[in-house]
C-alpha positions as CSV (number, residue, x, y, z in Angstrom):
1,M,-0.4,3.4,-7.1
2,G,-3.6,1.7,-5.5
3,F,-6.8,2.0,-7.1
4,G,-6.8,5.5,-8.3
5,D,-9.9,7.8,-8.2
6,L,-12.7,5.5,-7.1
7,K,-15.4,7.9,-8.1
8,T,-14.4,7.4,-12.0
9,P,-15.1,4.3,-14.2
10,A,-11.3,3.5,-14.6
11,G,-11.1,3.2,-10.7
12,L,-13.8,1.1,-10.2
13,K,-12.6,-1.3,-13.0
14,V,-9.3,-1.5,-11.2
15,L,-11.2,-2.2,-7.8
16,N,-13.6,-4.8,-9.6
17,E,-10.2,-6.7,-11.1
18,F,-8.3,-6.6,-7.8
19,L,-11.4,-8.3,-6.0
20,A,-11.7,-10.9,-8.7
21,N,-9.8,-13.6,-6.5
22,K,-10.3,-11.9,-3.3
23,S,-13.1,-11.4,-0.8
24,Y,-11.7,-8.5,1.1
25,I,-8.9,-5.6,0.5
26,E,-7.0,-7.2,2.9
27,G,-6.9,-10.7,4.7
28,Y,-9.9,-13.2,4.9
29,V,-12.2,-10.9,7.2
30,P,-13.7,-7.5,7.1
31,S,-11.4,-4.5,8.3
32,Q,-10.6,-1.1,8.3
33,A,-8.8,-1.3,5.0
34,D,-12.4,-2.4,3.7
35,I,-13.9,0.5,5.3
36,A,-11.4,3.0,4.0
37,V,-12.0,2.1,0.3
38,F,-15.9,1.6,0.7
39,D,-16.0,5.2,2.0
40,A,-14.0,6.2,-1.1
41,L,-16.8,5.1,-3.4
42,S,-19.6,7.5,-4.4
43,G,-22.1,4.8,-4.5
44,S,-22.9,1.1,-5.5
45,P,-20.5,-0.3,-8.3
46,S,-22.9,-1.2,-11.7
47,A,-24.1,-4.8,-12.0
48,D,-21.3,-5.5,-14.8
49,L,-18.4,-5.1,-12.2
50,C,-19.7,-8.2,-10.3
51,H,-16.6,-8.6,-8.0
52,A,-16.7,-5.0,-6.9
53,L,-20.6,-5.1,-6.5
54,R,-20.3,-8.3,-4.5
55,W,-17.9,-6.9,-2.0
56,Y,-19.5,-3.6,-1.6
57,N,-22.9,-5.1,-0.9
58,H,-21.2,-7.3,1.7
59,I,-19.2,-4.4,3.1
60,K,-22.3,-2.1,3.3
61,S,-23.8,-4.9,5.9
62,Y,-21.0,-4.0,8.3
63,Q,-21.4,-0.1,8.0
64,K,-23.3,0.0,11.7
65,E,-20.3,-1.8,13.2
66,K,-17.5,-0.5,11.3
67,G,-15.8,1.2,13.9
68,S,-15.2,-2.2,15.7
69,L,-13.6,-4.0,12.7
70,P,-10.0,-4.6,13.1
71,G,-7.0,-2.8,11.7
72,V,-6.1,0.8,11.2
73,K,-7.1,2.9,8.4
74,K,-4.2,3.9,5.9
75,P,-4.0,6.5,3.2
76,L,-6.4,5.1,0.2
77,S,-3.0,5.0,-2.1
78,Q,-1.8,2.1,0.2
79,Y,-4.5,-0.1,-0.9
80,G,-5.0,-2.2,-4.2
81,P,-2.5,-3.1,-6.8
82,A,1.1,-2.2,-5.4
83,G,-0.8,0.2,-3.1
84,V,2.2,0.2,-0.5
85,E,4.9,2.6,0.3
86,D,8.5,2.0,-0.8
87,T,10.3,1.4,2.5
88,T,13.5,0.2,0.7
89,A,15.3,3.7,1.3
90,A,14.7,3.2,5.1
91,A,16.0,-0.3,5.1
92,P,19.8,-0.7,5.8
93,S,21.8,-2.0,3.1
94,A,22.7,-5.5,2.7
95,A,26.4,-4.4,3.2
96,D,25.6,-2.3,6.4
97,E,24.1,-5.4,7.9
98,D,27.1,-7.4,6.8
99,D,29.4,-5.3,8.5
100,D,27.3,-5.2,11.4
101,D,27.3,-8.8,11.9
102,I,31.1,-9.2,11.5
103,D,32.9,-9.7,14.7
104,L,36.7,-9.0,14.0
105,F,37.6,-10.3,17.6
106,G,35.5,-13.6,17.7
107,S,37.1,-16.7,18.4
108,D,36.7,-20.0,16.0
109,E,35.7,-21.7,19.3
110,E,32.6,-19.2,19.6
111,E,31.6,-19.7,15.7
112,D,31.8,-23.5,16.1
113,E,29.5,-23.3,19.4
114,E,27.2,-21.2,17.3
115,T,27.3,-23.3,14.3
116,K,26.5,-26.6,16.5
117,K,23.6,-24.9,18.5
118,I,21.7,-24.0,15.0
119,K,22.2,-27.5,13.6
120,E,20.8,-28.7,16.8
121,E,17.9,-26.3,16.8
122,R,17.1,-27.3,13.0
123,L,17.4,-31.0,13.8
124,A,14.8,-30.8,16.8
125,A,12.7,-28.6,14.7
126,Y,12.7,-31.3,12.0
127,N,12.0,-34.3,14.4
128,A,9.0,-32.2,15.6
129,K,7.6,-31.9,12.5
130,K,8.2,-35.2,11.2
131,S,6.3,-36.6,14.5
132,K,3.3,-34.5,13.9
133,K,0.7,-36.5,12.3
134,P,-1.4,-34.3,9.7
135,A,-4.4,-32.9,11.1
136,L,-7.5,-33.8,9.7
137,I,-9.6,-31.1,7.9
138,A,-13.3,-31.4,8.3
139,K,-15.2,-30.5,5.0
140,S,-18.8,-30.7,3.6
141,S,-20.2,-31.0,0.2
142,I,-23.0,-28.6,-0.3
143,L,-25.8,-28.3,-3.2
144,L,-27.3,-24.8,-3.5
145,D,-30.4,-23.8,-5.2
146,V,-30.1,-20.1,-6.6
147,K,-33.5,-18.5,-7.4
148,P,-33.7,-15.6,-10.2
149,W,-36.5,-12.9,-10.0
150,D,-38.1,-14.1,-13.3
151,D,-37.6,-15.7,-16.4
152,E,-35.7,-12.6,-17.9
153,T,-32.9,-12.9,-15.3
154,D,-29.5,-13.6,-17.2
155,M,-28.8,-16.7,-15.9
156,A,-25.1,-16.9,-17.3
157,K,-24.5,-13.6,-15.6
158,L,-26.1,-14.9,-12.1
159,E,-23.7,-17.9,-12.3
160,E,-20.7,-15.6,-13.0
161,C,-21.4,-13.4,-9.8
162,V,-22.0,-16.8,-7.8
163,R,-18.7,-18.2,-9.1
164,S,-17.0,-14.9,-8.3
165,I,-17.3,-15.3,-4.7
166,Q,-13.8,-16.6,-3.8
167,L,-13.2,-17.4,-0.2
168,D,-10.2,-19.4,1.6
169,G,-11.7,-23.1,2.0
170,L,-14.3,-22.6,-0.5
171,V,-14.0,-24.8,-4.2
172,W,-17.1,-24.3,-6.7
173,G,-18.1,-27.7,-8.3
174,Q,-20.6,-28.4,-11.3
175,S,-23.8,-26.6,-11.9
176,K,-26.9,-27.1,-14.0
177,L,-30.2,-25.1,-14.7
178,L,-33.5,-26.7,-13.5
179,P,-37.2,-25.5,-14.2
180,V,-39.1,-24.1,-11.6
181,G,-42.0,-23.1,-13.6
182,Y,-43.6,-20.4,-15.9
183,G,-40.3,-20.5,-17.8
184,I,-38.2,-19.6,-14.8
185,K,-35.1,-21.8,-14.2
186,K,-33.1,-22.0,-11.1
187,L,-29.3,-22.4,-10.9
188,Q,-28.1,-25.5,-8.9
189,I,-24.5,-25.6,-8.2
190,G,-22.4,-27.6,-5.9
191,C,-19.3,-26.8,-3.7
192,V,-17.0,-28.2,-1.2
193,V,-16.2,-26.1,1.9
194,E,-13.7,-26.5,4.9
195,D,-16.3,-26.3,7.8
196,D,-14.2,-24.4,10.0
197,K,-13.6,-21.4,7.4
198,V,-16.9,-21.4,5.4
199,G,-20.6,-21.5,6.6
200,T,-23.9,-21.7,4.5
201,D,-25.0,-18.6,6.3
202,Q,-21.9,-16.9,5.0
203,L,-22.5,-18.1,1.3
204,E,-26.3,-17.0,1.6
205,E,-25.2,-13.6,2.4
206,L,-22.7,-13.2,-0.1
207,I,-24.7,-14.8,-2.8
208,T,-28.1,-12.9,-2.2
209,A,-26.1,-9.5,-2.0
210,F,-26.3,-10.0,-6.1
211,E,-29.7,-8.6,-5.7
212,D,-30.1,-7.5,-9.5
213,Y,-30.0,-11.3,-10.1
214,V,-30.8,-13.4,-7.2
215,Q,-34.1,-13.8,-5.3
216,S,-33.2,-16.3,-2.9
217,M,-30.6,-19.3,-2.1
218,D,-31.5,-22.6,-0.5
219,V,-29.6,-25.6,0.6
220,A,-30.7,-28.4,-1.5
221,A,-28.2,-31.2,0.1
222,F,-25.5,-31.2,2.8
223,N,-23.2,-34.0,3.3
224,K,-20.0,-34.2,5.6
225,I,-17.0,-35.7,3.7
């Protein structure tokens, strides 16, 4: 269960695949879960494990304040694919629950009153939900310029690393390569973000964490939607 031995190539591969569509080990912010997994690594993942490398560099920046991150550390085996303990044995069976809920001496009148109360609560909740207008979500369209180190940088791999960043409220768009000079090309890529969830500073921190490929990132255009 979990990632296995994170000091082996097999364990790192499982971690990389697990982070392919996640920014953190649990939830949407850094937590003690990330620190527990980070501490189990012997060092930085290799560049071909771009998802694990992106996460590693990001969590590395929190080492000085790791004690203040939310959550409680659990055993390493409880993180990762199916990394949770089996609690079904301790849970009461459905038959036991049904037996506990049966009131052999209850009256039909009490049952009718309870049913009526449930219906009224559900109706009130439905009417409240129906009356609420959908909240307007503020979004922005951003165009980013991502510059490589030199003309020998693998731009396809660079773009793969950038697109590997998955955040709640972030959608990647189209991209193209533009010449900079001396045979060097930069990656220009668009994205749409929810303003309350994703910021340009966060994107810059995550993108420049791929230091084997990325020299810098600039915002070429920023428009509210």
